[in-house]
C-alpha positions as CSV (number, residue, x, y, z in Angstrom):
1,M,-0.2,0.3,0.0
2,K,1.5,3.4,-1.5
3,L,0.8,6.0,1.5
4,Q,-0.4,9.5,-0.2
5,E,1.0,12.7,0.9
6,S,-2.3,13.2,1.8
7,D,-1.8,10.5,4.5
8,L,1.3,12.0,6.0
9,N,1.6,14.8,8.8
10,P,0.9,18.3,8.2
11,I,3.7,19.7,10.2
12,I,6.3,18.0,8.4
13,F,5.3,19.8,5.2
14,G,5.1,23.6,7.2
15,H,1.2,23.5,7.1
16,A,-1.1,24.3,10.2
17,P,-2.8,20.6,11.2
18,E,-6.7,20.4,11.2
19,P,-7.9,21.0,14.5
20,L,-7.8,17.8,17.1
21,L,-10.0,16.5,20.1
22,V,-7.9,14.6,22.3
23,V,-9.4,12.8,25.6
24,L,-7.6,11.8,27.9
25,S,-9.8,9.1,29.9
26,G,-8.9,6.6,32.9
27,P,-9.2,6.0,36.5
28,S,-7.2,7.7,38.7
29,G,-3.0,6.8,38.9
30,V,-3.0,5.6,35.5
31,G,-0.6,8.2,34.2
32,K,-2.9,11.0,32.4
33,D,-1.3,13.9,33.8
34,S,1.7,12.4,32.9
35,A,1.0,11.8,29.1
36,L,-0.5,15.4,29.0
37,M,2.6,16.8,30.1
38,R,4.8,14.4,27.5
39,M,2.2,15.7,24.7
40,R,3.2,19.6,25.7
41,E,6.8,18.7,25.8
42,L,6.4,17.5,22.3
43,G,4.1,19.9,21.0
44,F,1.6,17.8,20.2
45,P,-1.5,18.9,19.7
């Protein structure tokens, strides 16, 4: 299966990504805050 350019991450091409809703859900103590902090460190979303 060949990837189309539209399948690739728009950030790589310098385009603004489309809005994205991310829901972090789970019981207490599973690392939701840690996941959110890591996503922020990586600049995502």
